[in-house]
C-alpha positions in Angstrom: -0.1 -0.2 0.1 0.8 3.2 -0.7 2.2 5.7 1.8 0.5 9.1 2.9 1.8 12.4 2.5 0.7 15.6 3.7 0.1 18.3 1.1 -1.4 21.6 0.3 -3.1 22.5 -2.5 -3.7 26.2 -3.3 -6.5 27.1 -5.8 -7.1 30.7 -6.8 -10.6 30.6 -8.9 -10.9 33.3 -11.2 -14.2 31.8 -12.7 -16.4 31.3 -10.0 -18.5 29.2 -12.2 -16.2 26.6 -11.4 -17.1 26.4 -7.9 -20.0 23.8 -8.2 -17.0 21.5 -10.0 -14.5 22.4 -7.6 -16.9 21.2 -4.4 -17.7 18.1 -6.3 -13.9 17.0 -6.7 -13.2 18.1 -3.1 -16.0 16.0 -2.0 -15.1 13.3 -3.9 -11.6 13.2 -1.6 -13.3 14.0 1.5 -11.8 11.5 3.7 -8.4 12.3 3.0 -9.2 16.2 3.5 -7.7 17.5 6.9 -8.7 21.0 6.7 -9.6 23.4 4.2 -10.3 27.6 4.1 -11.9 29.5 1.5 -11.7 33.3 1.0 -13.6 35.3 -1.4 -11.7 38.3 -2.7 -14.8 40.4 -3.7 -12.1 43.5 -4.9 -10.8 41.0 -7.6 -13.7 39.0 -8.4 -11.9 36.0 -7.2 -11.7 33.4 -4.7 -8.7 31.6 -2.8 -9.0 28.3 -1.3 -6.1 26.0 0.8 -6.8 22.6 0.8 -5.0 20.5 3.3 -4.4 16.7 2.8 -3.2 13.6 4.4 -3.2 11.2 1.2 -1.4 8.6 -1.2 0.4 10.8 -3.9 -1.5 9.1 -6.5 -4.8 10.7 -4.7 -2.7 14.4 -4.4 -1.6 14.5 -8.0 -5.2 13.1 -9.2 -7.1 15.8 -7.4 -4.5 18.5 -8.2 -4.2 17.4 -11.8 -8.5 17.1 -12.2 -8.6 20.9 -10.4 -5.7 22.2 -12.8 -7.5 21.5 -15.7 -10.4 23.1 -15.5 -10.4 26.4 -17.0 -10.4 29.5 -15.0 -8.9 27.9 -12.1 -5.3 28.0 -11.1 -3.6 25.4 -9.0 -0.4 24.4 -6.7 0.1 21.8 -5.0 3.0 21.3 -2.1 3.7 17.9 -0.5 6.0 17.0 2.6 8.8 15.1 1.9 8.1 12.8 4.8 5.8 10.1 4.2 3.3 8.4 6.8 2.0 4.8 7.0 -1.3 4.9 4.9 -4.4 4.7 7.2 -5.8 6.4 10.4 -3.7 4.8 12.9 -2.8 8.4 14.0 -6.1 9.4 14.8 -6.8 6.5 17.4 -3.5 7.2 19.0 -1.6 3.9 17.7 
């Protein structure tokens, strides 16, 4: 099984009509999301979203790629160098 990495996906949404699709993609990967923050920047007519994940590399890359293919959406991803065992053992104190 693939080890997990911690990742931060930064999303700038210049086309707000893409919000529904962005939310669908995030919902599909909700089990990996540790936290999410969205800030509407009304003065510039755009939104900024940050998403933190604890997920296998292929999940991170897939989500980032799908988001990046949306027109009017810019995405950058940063991943931890350290990997962690997959699963939720850390949540159970093991």
